[in-house]
VOBA-1610 file (N, C-alpha, C; in pm, whole numbers, padded with zeros to 5 digits, always signed):
BEGIN
Met+11865+19150+03076Met+11858+19185+03218Met+11885+19062+03304Ile+11957+19083+03413Ile+11982+18978+03510Ile+11916+19018+03642Gln+11839+18926+03700Gln+11771+18954+03827Gln+11802+18843+03927Ala+11880+18877+04029Ala+11907+18783+04137Ala+11809+18812+04250Gln+11740+18708+04296Gln+11635+18726+04396Gln+11660+18634+04515Gln+11706+18693+04626Gln+11733+18618+04749Gln+11822+18495+04720Leu+11919+18514+04637Leu+12005+18405+04592Leu+12097+18358+04704Thr+12093+18228+04733Thr+12172+18171+04843Thr+12238+18042+04796Lys+12365+18025+04835Lys+12437+17902+04803Lys+12519+17860+04923Thr+12496+17736+04967Thr+12573+17681+05078Thr+12646+17556+05033Tyr+12763+17536+05090Tyr+12840+17413+05071Tyr+12864+17355+05210Gly+12787+17253+05246Gly+12794+17200+05381Gly+12747+17304+05481Ala+12832+17334+05578Ala+12795+17432+05680Ala+12833+17574+05639Lys+12901+17590+05527Lys+12948+17723+05485Lys+12851+17788+05387Thr+12808+17908+05418Thr+12723+17986+05328Thr+12812+18079+05247Val+12818+18054+05117Val+12905+18131+05028Val+12833+18254+04974Val+12706+18237+04940Val+12623+18348+04893Val+12498+18349+04980Asp+12468+18466+05038Asp+12366+18473+05142Asp+12257+18576+05108Gln+12146+18527+05052Gln+12029+18609+05022Gln+12066+18733+04940Val+12136+18710+04832Val+12182+18818+04745Val+12073+18856+04645Ser+12041+18984+04639Ser+11943+19035+04543Ser+12000+19159+04474Phe+11994+19161+04342Phe+12035+19278+04265Phe+11984+19262+04122Thr+11983+19371+04048Thr+11942+19369+03908Thr+12050+19431+03823Val+12085+19365+03712Val+12179+19418+03614Val+12098+19460+03493Asn+12090+19590+03470Asn+12007+19643+03363Asn+12081+19653+03231Pro+12011+19640+03119Pro+12074+19656+02988Pro+12112+19802+02963Gly+12204+19822+02871Gly+12242+19957+02831Gly+12344+20024+02920Gln+12401+19950+03015Gln+12505+20004+03101Gln+12599+19893+03144Val+12718+19933+03187Val+12815+19836+03239Val+12800+19832+03390Thr+12773+19714+03443Thr+12762+19696+03587Thr+12888+19627+03637Gly+12957+19692+03729Gly+13076+19634+03789Gly+13036+19548+03908Phe+13099+19431+03919Phe+13068+19337+04027Phe+13195+19324+04110Leu+13194+19382+04230Leu+13314+19392+04312Leu+13298+19320+04445Gly+13411+19284+04502Gly+13413+19222+04633Gly+13548+19160+04659Pro+13586+19145+04787Pro+13714+19081+04821Pro+13717+18936+04774Asn+13836+18877+04772Asn+13847+18734+04742Asn+13764+18655+04842Gly+13690+18558+04792Gly+13606+18477+04879Gly+13472+18540+04912Ala+13439+18652+04846Ala+13314+18722+04877Ala+13192+18652+04819Gly+13212+18566+04717Gly+13100+18498+04654Gly+13071+18543+04511Lys+13161+18625+04454Lys+13138+18678+04319Lys+13131+18567+04214Ser+13235+18483+04211Ser+13240+18378+04109Ser+13126+18278+04125Thr+13093+18245+04249Thr+12981+18153+04273Thr+12850+18213+04222Thr+12832+18342+04245Thr+12711+18409+04197Thr+12705+18406+04044Met+12818+18434+03979Met+12821+18432+03834Met+12792+18292+03780Arg+12844+18192+03847Arg+12818+18055+03805Arg+12671+18017+03822Met+12607+18069+03925Met+12465+18042+03941Met+12381+18111+03834Ile+12425+18228+03790Ile+12351+18300+03685Ile+12340+18215+03560Val+12449+18146+03525Val+12450+18070+03399Val+12427+17920+03421Gly+12385+17882+03540Gly+12347+17743+03563Gly+12459+17646+03589Leu+12580+17696+03615Leu+12692+17607+03646Leu+12694+17569+03793Ala+12615+17637+03872Ala+12595+17603+04014Ala+12447+17623+04043Thr+12391+17535+04125Thr+12249+17541+04157Thr+12227+17613+04289Pro+12142+17715+04292Pro+12116+17785+04418Pro+12058+17692+04523Thr+12099+17712+04647Thr+12039+17639+04759Thr+11897+17690+04781Ser+11881+17821+04763Ser+11748+17882+04768Ser+11754+18012+04689Gly+11636+18070+04663Gly+11630+18188+04580Gly+11641+18151+04433Gln+11645+18252+04348Gln+11656+18226+04206Gln+11725+18341+04135Val+11771+18314+04014Val+11828+18418+03929Val+11769+18402+03790Leu+11723+18512+03734Leu+11658+18511+03603Leu+11741+18592+03504Val+11748+18541+03382Val+11813+18612+03272Val+11706+18642+03169Asn+11682+18770+03149Asn+11573+18814+03061Asn+11440+18747+03099Gly+11416+18738+03230Gly+11290+18689+03281Gly+11275+18538+03290Arg+11382+18463+03256Arg+11373+18317+03257Arg+11495+18256+03326Asp+11476+18131+03369Asp+11588+18052+03421Asp+11677+18017+03303Phe+11803+18061+03308Phe+11892+18041+03193Phe+11914+17893+03162Arg+11900+17807+03261Arg+11920+17664+03237Arg+11817+17607+03141Lys+11708+17678+03120Lys+11603+17632+03028Lys+11613+17695+02890Ser+11721+17770+02867Ser+11737+17839+02739Ser+11754+17740+02623Gln+11688+17768+02514Gln+11701+17686+02393Gln+11821+17728+02308His+11865+17852+02324His+11977+17904+02245His+12073+17979+02339Pro+12138+17907+02428Pro+12220+17973+02532Pro+12331+18061+02479Ile+12398+18022+02372Ile+12515+18097+02326Ile+12478+18232+02266Thr+12354+18245+02219Thr+12309+18374+02166Thr+12240+18459+02272Glu+12216+18401+02389Glu+12154+18476+02498Glu+12256+18529+02595Val+12353+18446+02634Val+12455+18486+02733Val+12593+18443+02686Gly+12686+18537+02691Gly+12826+18506+02664Gly+12904+18521+02794Thr+12985+18421+02826Thr+13055+18424+02955Thr+13205+18403+02941Leu+13278+18469+03028Leu+13420+18441+03049Leu+13435+18413+03197Leu+13440+18285+03231Leu+13455+18245+03371Leu+13587+18172+03394Glu+13628+18091+03298Glu+13753+18017+03309Glu+13821+18021+03172Ala+13910+18120+03155Ala+13971+18141+03024Ala+14058+18025+02979Lys+14113+17948+03072Lys+14205+17840+03036Lys+14135+17705+03020Ser+14004+17706+02996Ser+13932+17580+02984Ser+13938+17519+02844Val+14006+17584+02751Val+14019+17534+02614Val+14125+17424+02608His+14099+17320+02530His+14196+17211+02514His+14324+17263+02450Lys+14438+17229+02509Lys+14566+17286+02466Lys+14607+17250+02325Ser+14556+17140+02272Ser+14596+17098+02138Ser+14518+17169+02027Leu+14415+17242+02063Leu+14334+17311+01963Leu+14393+17447+01927Thr+14358+17494+01809Thr+14389+17631+01769Thr+14267+17718+01799Pro+14284+17849+01806Pro+14166+17935+01826Pro+14058+17912+01721Ser+14100+17897+01596Ser+14002+17876+01488Ser+13925+17747+01510Ala+13996+17639+01543Ala+13930+17510+01562Ala+13836+17514+01681His+13881+17576+01788His+13797+17588+01908His+13668+17662+01878Leu+13680+17777+01815Leu+13563+17859+01786Leu+13473+17796+01680Arg+13535+17730+01581Arg+13454+17665+01476Arg+13369+17553+01533Ser+13426+17477+01628Ser+13349+17367+01687Ser+13229+17418+01765Ile+13246+17528+01835Ile+13135+17587+01910Ile+13031+17644+01814Ala+13080+17712+01708Ala+12988+17771+01610Ala+12906+17664+01541Ala+12969+17552+01507Ala+12897+17443+01440Ala+12789+17385+01531Thr+12823+17368+01658Thr+12727+17313+01753Thr+12606+17406+01769Ala+12631+17536+01764Ala+12524+17634+01785Ala+12455+17677+01656Gly+12504+17625+01542Gly+12443+17663+01414Gly+12480+17802+01368Leu+12596+17851+01411Leu+12641+17984+01371Leu+12725+17976+01244Pro+12722+18077+01159Pro+12800+18075+01035Pro+12951+18082+01062Lys+13031+18021+00974Lys+13177+18025+00990Lys+13231+18167+00987Ser+13162+18255+00917Ser+13207+18393+00907Ser+13213+18461+01044Arg+13131+18414+01137Arg+13131+18473+01270Arg+13261+18444+01343Val+13321+18328+01317Val+13450+18294+01377Val+13555+18395+01335Ala+13561+18424+01206Ala+13658+18522+01156Ala+13634+18660+01217Glu+13507+18694+01237Glu+13474+18825+01293Glu+13524+18841+01436Val+13503+18740+01520Val+13545+18754+01660Val+13696+18740+01675Leu+13760+18664+01587Leu+13906+18659+01589Leu+13965+18796+01558Glu+13906+18863+01462Glu+13951+18997+01425Glu+13922+19095+01539Leu+13805+19085+01595Leu+13764+19176+01701Leu+13854+19165+01824Thr+13900+19045+01854Thr+13982+19023+01974Thr+14133+19024+01946Gly+14171+19054+01822Gly+14313+19063+01789Gly+14385+18931+01778Leu+14311+18823+01749Leu+14372+18689+01744Leu+14386+18634+01601Thr+14356+18715+01502Thr+14363+18666+01364Thr+14503+18615+01330Gly+14605+18685+01375Gly+14742+18647+01343Gly+14789+18518+01408Val+14718+18472+01513Val+14758+18349+01582Val+14646+18244+01576Arg+14559+18259+01477Arg+14441+18171+01470Arg+14477+18025+01448Arg+14597+17997+01395Arg+14638+17859+01370Arg+14743+17811+01470Lys+14770+17890+01573Lys+14865+17852+01676Lys+14793+17774+01785Lys+14854+17668+01835Lys+14790+17588+01939Lys+14776+17668+02069Val+14662+17650+02132Val+14631+17726+02253Val+14728+17695+02367Gly+14787+17576+02366Gly+14881+17538+02471Gly+15001+17631+02480Gly+15031+17702+02372Gly+15143+17795+02372Gly+15103+17939+02399Phe+14978+17960+02434Phe+14928+18096+02457Phe+14973+18150+02593Ser+14997+18279+02597Ser+15020+18349+02723Ser+14886+18365+02794Leu+14890+18410+02919Leu+14768+18433+02995Leu+14680+18537+02925Gly+14743+18643+02875Gly+14667+18748+02807Gly+14600+18698+02680Met+14670+18617+02602Met+14612+18562+02480Met+14498+18467+02512Gly+14513+18393+02622Gly+14405+18305+02666Gly+14281+18384+02704Gln+14303+18500+02767Gln+14192+18588+02802Gln+14120+18637+02677Arg+14197+18673+02577Arg+14138+18722+02451Arg+14055+18612+02385Leu+14104+18489+02389Leu+14028+18378+02331Leu+13901+18353+02412Gly+13910+18365+02543Gly+13791+18349+02625Gly+13687+18454+02594Ile+13731+18577+02570Ile+13637+18684+02534Ile+13580+18660+02395Ala+13663+18610+02302Ala+13615+18577+02168Ala+13505+18471+02176Thr+13524+18373+02263Thr+13423+18268+02282Thr+13294+18327+02337Ala+13307+18419+02432Ala+13189+18483+02491Ala+13111+18564+02387Leu+13183+18624+02292Leu+13120+18710+02192Leu+13067+18634+02071Leu+13103+18507+02060Leu+13076+18432+01937Leu+12929+18436+01895Gly+12839+18418+01988Gly+12696+18414+01955Gly+12630+18551+01951Asp+12710+18658+01960Asp+12657+18795+01966Asp+12546+18804+02070Pro+12576+18763+02195Pro+12473+18750+02297Pro+12420+18884+02347Gln+12300+18879+02404Gln+12239+18999+02461Gln+12288+19026+02603Val+12346+18925+02666Val+12400+18939+02802Val+12545+18894+02801Leu+12633+18975+02858Leu+12776+18944+02861Leu+12823+18945+03006Ile+12882+18831+03050Ile+12931+18817+03187Ile+13080+18786+03181Leu+13161+18878+03231Leu+13307+18863+03223Leu+13367+18868+03363Asp+13429+18759+03404Asp+13491+18749+03536Asp+13641+18775+03521Glu+13688+18886+03573Glu+13830+18925+03566Glu+13883+18921+03422Pro+13820+18990+03328Pro+13861+18982+03188Pro+13996+19044+03157Val+14045+19137+03242Val+14172+19203+03212Val+14290+19131+03276Asn+14266+19018+03340Asn+14373+18942+03405Asn+14476+18899+03301Gly+14601+18943+03318Gly+14708+18903+03227Gly+14724+18989+03105Leu+14636+19087+03085Leu+14644+19172+02967Leu+14741+19288+02989Asp+14805+19333+02881Asp+14891+19450+02888Asp+14803+19575+02886Pro+14862+19695+02906Pro+14780+19817+02911Pro+14691+19837+02789Glu+14741+19802+02670Glu+14659+19816+02550Glu+14539+19723+02557Gly+14563+19600+02607Gly+14455+19503+02620Gly+14352+19545+02723Val+14398+19604+02832Val+14307+19651+02936Val+14217+19761+02880Ala+14277+19855+02806Ala+14198+19962+02745Ala+14099+19905+02643Trp+14141+19802+02571Trp+14053+19739+02472Trp+13931+19676+02539Val+13950+19606+02651Val+13838+19546+02723Val+13743+19655+02771Arg+13798+19766+02820Arg+13714+19877+02863Arg+13626+19927+02749Gln+13687+19949+02634Gln+13612+19997+02518Gln+13509+19895+02472Leu+13547+19769+02473Leu+13456+19663+02432Leu+13332+19659+02522Ala+13353+19664+02653Ala+13242+19659+02748Ala+13147+19776+02725Arg+13202+19894+02706Arg+13118+20011+02687Arg+13046+20007+02552Gln+13112+19954+02449Gln+13048+19941+02318Gln+12930+19844+02325Gln+12950+19733+02394Gln+12843+19634+02407Gln+12724+19694+02482Ala+12751+19769+02587Ala+12644+19833+02662Ala+12572+19937+02577Ala+12647+20009+02494Ala+12588+20111+02407Ala+12493+20049+02305Leu+12512+19921+02276Leu+12421+19850+02185Leu+12295+19802+02256Gly+12284+19835+02383Gly+12166+19797+02459Gly+12178+19662+02526Lys+12299+19609+02532Lys+12320+19477+02594Lys+12342+19491+02745Thr+12324+19379+02813Thr+12347+19372+02957Thr+12489+19326+02981Val+12568+19406+03051Val+12711+19374+03071Val+12742+19372+03221Leu+12786+19256+03270Leu+12829+19238+03408Leu+12976+19201+03407Ile+13058+19279+03475Ile+13202+19258+03467Ile+13265+19273+03605Ser+13352+19178+03642Ser+13423+19186+03769Ser+13569+19216+03744Ser+13631+19287+03838Ser+13774+19316+03826Ser+13826+19362+03961His+13954+19337+03987His+14018+19388+04107His+14092+19519+04078Leu+14093+19563+03951Leu+14159+19688+03915Leu+14061+19803+03933Met+14068+19869+04048Met+13972+19975+04079Met+13982+20092+03983Ser+14104+20129+03944Ser+14121+20242+03852Ser+14054+20213+03719Glu+14059+20089+03674Glu+13997+20051+03548Glu+13845+20044+03562Met+13799+19989+03672Met+13655+19981+03693Met+13594+20120+03702Ala+13668+20215+03757Ala+13618+20352+03769Ala+13595+20413+03631Gln+13672+20370+03531Gln+13658+20423+03396Gln+13559+20343+03311Thr+13521+20225+03359Thr+13441+20134+03277Thr+13295+20126+03322Ala+13273+20113+03452Ala+13139+20082+03503Ala+13051+20206+03519Asp+12921+20187+03496Asp+12821+20290+03523Asp+12755+20266+03658His+12748+20140+03698His+12678+20100+03819His+12763+19994+03889Leu+12753+19987+04021Leu+12831+19891+04098Leu+12743+19806+04189Val+12775+19678+04194Val+12721+19589+04296Val+12842+19535+04372Val+12845+19558+04502Val+12958+19514+04585Val+12908+19412+04686Ile+12976+19297+04693Ile+12939+19198+04793Ile+13060+19166+04881Gly+13031+19129+05003Gly+13134+19091+05100Gly+13079+18984+05191Arg+13157+18879+05209Arg+13113+18765+05291Arg+12975+18715+05247Gly+12953+18716+05114Gly+12832+18659+05057Gly+12710+18746+05058Arg+12722+18871+05108Arg+12606+18959+05115Arg+12629+19087+05034Val+12520+19145+04983Val+12530+19270+04909Val+12561+19383+05007Met+12669+19457+04979Met+12709+19569+05063Met+12675+19703+05000Ala+12666+19706+04868Ala+12631+19829+04798Ala+12573+19794+04662Asp+12478+19874+04617Asp+12415+19857+04487Asp+12373+19996+04443Ala+12461+20063+04364Ala+12437+20205+04336Ala+12514+20248+04211Pro+12473+20359+04149Pro+12553+20418+04041Pro+12693+20449+04093Ile+12792+20439+04008Ile+12930+20453+04054Ile+12957+20592+04111Ser+12897+20695+04053Ser+12918+20831+04105Ser+12863+20844+04246Glu+12748+20783+04271Glu+12688+20788+04405Glu+12772+20708+04504Phe+12825+20596+04460Phe+12906+20511+04546Phe+13033+20584+04591Ile+13096+20655+04500Ile+13220+20726+04532Ile+13194+20849+04619Asp+13084+20919+04592Asp+13060+21048+04657Asp+12980+21039+04786Asn+12950+20916+04832Asn+12864+20908+04950Asn+12939+20929+05082Gly+13069+20954+05073Gly+13145+20980+05194Gly+13153+21130+05224Leu+13203+21165+05341Leu+13218+21304+05378Leu+13339+21364+05308Ala+13331+21494+05279Ala+13442+21564+05215Ala+13563+21565+05308Gln+13680+21557+05248Gln+13804+21564+05325Gln+13894+21671+05264Thr+13955+21753+05348Thr+14036+21865+05302Thr+14164+21874+05382Ile+14275+21896+05313Ile+14403+21920+05379Ile+14417+22070+05401Val+14443+22111+05525Val+14456+22252+05560Val+14591+22275+05626Lys+14664+22377+05577Lys+14797+22408+05633Lys+14804+22556+05667Ser+14859+22586+05784Ser+14874+22724+05827Ser+14972+22730+05944Ser+15044+22842+05953Ser+15132+22862+06069Ser+15048+22893+06193Glu+14920+22922+06173Glu+14828+22950+06285Glu+14723+22840+06296Ile+14765+22719+06268Ile+14671+22607+06260Ile+14600+22581+06392Glu+14665+22613+06506Glu+14603+22586+06637Glu+14473+22665+06654Val+14472+22788+06602Val+14351+22870+06612Val+14236+22803+06536Leu+14266+22758+06414Leu+14163+22696+06331Leu+14118+22563+06390Ile+14210+22488+06449Ile+14174+22362+06515Ile+14074+22387+06627Asn+14098+22491+06705Asn+14007+22523+06815Asn+13870+22565+06763Val+13870+22644+06655Val+13743+22691+06598Val+13662+22575+06543Leu+13726+22492+06461Leu+13654+22381+06398Leu+13619+22273+06501Gly+13712+22248+06594Gly+13687+22147+06696Gly+13569+22181+06784Ser+13551+22311+06812Ser+13440+22354+06897Ser+13305+22332+06828Gln+13308+22313+06695Gln+13186+22289+06619Gln+13163+22139+06594Gly+13246+22056+06659Gly+13229+21911+06647Gly+13279+21854+06516Ile+13362+21930+06445Ile+13415+21883+06317Ile+13533+21790+06341Gln+13539+21681+06264Gln+13643+21580+06280Gln+13775+21629+06221Leu+13881+21622+06301Leu+14013+21668+06259Leu+14117+21559+06283Arg+14215+21553+06193Arg+14327+21460+06213Arg+14457+21536+06190Arg+14539+21540+06294Arg+14666+21615+06287Arg+14765+21539+06200Ile+14822+21607+06103Ile+14923+21545+06016Ile+15063+21586+06060Asp+15084+21716+06083Asp+15209+21764+06140Asp+15177+21894+06215Glu+15280+21966+06259Glu+15256+22082+06345Glu+15182+22196+06274Arg+15180+22194+06141Arg+15112+22302+06067Arg+14996+22251+05981Thr+14971+22121+05984Thr+14876+22064+05888Thr+14775+21973+05955Val+14648+21984+05913Val+14543+21894+05960Val+14461+21847+05841Glu+14397+21732+05860Glu+14300+21682+05763Glu+14162+21703+05825Val+14076+21774+05755Val+13942+21807+05805Val+13840+21722+05731Thr+13754+21654+05806Thr+13650+21570+05748Thr+13512+21628+05779Gly+13434+21647+05672Gly+13297+21695+05691Gly+13264+21814+05604Pro+13299+21937+05647Pro+13260+22056+05571Pro+13338+22069+05440Glu+13276+22135+05343Glu+13344+22164+05217Glu+13457+22263+05241Ser+13554+22264+05150Ser+13672+22351+05166Ser+13634+22499+05171Glu+13526+22538+05101Glu+13484+22678+05102Glu+13443+22722+05243Ile+13375+22632+05314Ile+13333+22664+05451Ile+13453+22677+05542Ile+13551+22587+05524Ile+13673+22593+05606Ile+13746+22725+05581Gly+13756+22764+05454Gly+13822+22890+05419Gly+13751+23009+05480Arg+13618+23004+05484Arg+13540+23114+05542Arg+13566+23123+05693Arg+13572+23007+05760Arg+13599+23008+05904Arg+13739+23064+05933Ala+13834+23029+05848Ala+13970+23080+05866Ala+13972+23232+05850Leu+13901+23284+05749Leu+13897+23428+05725Leu+13831+23501+05841Glu+13722+23445+05891Glu+13649+23507+06002Glu+13734+23518+06128Asn+13831+23426+06143Asn+13913+23424+06263Asn+14055+23473+06238Gly+14077+23534+06123Gly+14206+23595+06093Gly+14319+23496+06073Val+14287+23374+06029Val+14389+23272+06007Val+14429+23272+05861Val+14559+23292+05836Val+14611+23290+05699Val+14645+23145+05662Leu+14589+23098+05551Leu+14613+22961+05508Leu+14719+22957+05400Ser+14812+22864+05412Ser+14912+22843+05307Ser+14871+22728+05214Glu+14773+22648+05259Glu+14722+22540+05173Glu+14579+22506+05215Leu+14493+22491+05115Leu+14356+22447+05137Leu+14323+22356+05019Arg+14339+22225+05040Arg+14335+22131+04927Arg+14231+22021+04951Pro+14121+22023+04876Pro+14023+21914+04887Pro+14085+21783+04838Leu+14060+21675+04911Leu+14109+21544+04870Leu+14006+21480+04778Gln+14052+21432+04663Gln+13964+21368+04567Gln+13940+21224+04607Arg+13818+21191+04642Arg+13784+21054+04681Arg+13779+20967+04557Thr+13843+20851+04561Thr+13848+20761+04446Thr+13761+20638+04472Leu+13739+20561+04366Leu+13665+20436+04380Leu+13738+20344+04477Glu+13870+20340+04469Glu+13947+20254+04559Glu+13927+20296+04704Asp+13926+20429+04730Asp+13903+20478+04865Asp+13768+20429+04918Ala+13663+20449+04836Ala+13528+20411+04877Ala+13516+20260+04897Tyr+13578+20185+04805Tyr+13570+20039+04812Tyr+13642+19986+04936Met+13763+20036+04960Met+13840+19989+05076Met+13769+20024+05207Glu+13709+20141+05211Glu+13637+20183+05332Glu+13517+20091+05357Leu+13445+20058+05249Leu+13324+19977+05262Leu+13356+19833+05301Thr+13460+19776+05240Thr+13487+19632+05255Thr+13593+19601+05361Arg+13634+19701+05436Arg+13744+19682+05533Arg+13718+19563+05627Asp+13595+19548+05671Asp+13563+19441+05766Asp+13511+19314+05699Ala+13510+19314+05564Ala+13458+19198+05491Ala+13569+19119+05423Val+13694+19160+05445Val+13808+19091+05384Val+13840+18967+05465Glu+13849+18853+05397Glu+13871+18727+05467Glu+14015+18713+05515Tyr+14110+18761+05432Tyr+14251+18749+05469Tyr+14314+18888+05468His+14368+18931+05581His+14432+19061+05593His+14583+19044+05587Ser+14648+19139+05516Ser+14794+19138+05510Ser+14847+19241+05608Asn+14956+19208+05674Asn+15020+19301+05765Asn+15146+19353+05699Ile+15154+19486+05682Ile+15270+19549+05622Ile+15352+19612+05733Val+15474+19565+05748Val+15559+19613+05856Val+15649+19722+05802Ala+15637+19841+05859Ala+15721+19953+05815Ala+15860+19939+05878Glu+15960+19946+05793Glu+16098+19934+05843Glu+16157+20072+05868Asn+16232+20084+05973Asn+16310+20206+05993Asn+16429+20196+05899Asn+16513+20285+05895Asn+16633+20271+05813Asn+16605+20279+05665Gly+16498+20348+05624Gly+16471+20362+05480Gly+16426+20235+05416Gly+16371+20141+05495Gly+16318+20019+05436Gly+16422+19914+05410Lys+16546+19937+05459Lys+16653+19840+05433Lys+16654+19731+05539
//
């Protein structure tokens, strides 16, 4: 279990993490989300003692991780995948860590096999692709068979097969009763991987909830099309329902379920050619929540002329 309690980190006059509190429970995958510069990496570094909180504290299994006697078997981390010396091979890198921690050599072979690196175990890391470096970083995190796993952007540089493998790995580790905290900017992947979400923006917690609750906490949205749409607009508008005109025959209705909209149309003799509930996604919910917490906004200019 990871417990962040009023965790704060400042660098000079800048507050990077501001009174952040959350709990990462064992037996589930917790997704850690937020825009660039939100404080995610700093928070992860404070969890494992690579950064010292300005105030507050973070506990791993009830203790300050910096006081751990056996850190590699308590917490496995992927924070900087490219931190391995380029002249080493995966085998040499992992063997040196295993020897320092008193782990058997057989464990090195196990994690190489688990991460798909057995075939390149004697290749120098300097020649690795970004994806292979990520796999070695994950192998390092798994080496001590830790009870807590912290992975910062683990799918960065991986191909689709590798992304699916990380998803399965995270869920398998959680199924073993381990604590899994994982960050990613791939919302579609996080939607398939995480059970619970912690979202931070500008250093503060913006959401802390099961993923299903996070996605479904918005109002229902439905696309409605009819040649008699004006009648339905007047009916729904008179009830204070939010409407957005899409074209002369189509509106987007926010609030009531599609069944209620259909009933109102029937009661007023409006024939509908389309009544389509919009499926809210994790990306929709995330973008809506963090819209004002993004440090750098991009402006997309629509071109006339078919984009030419």
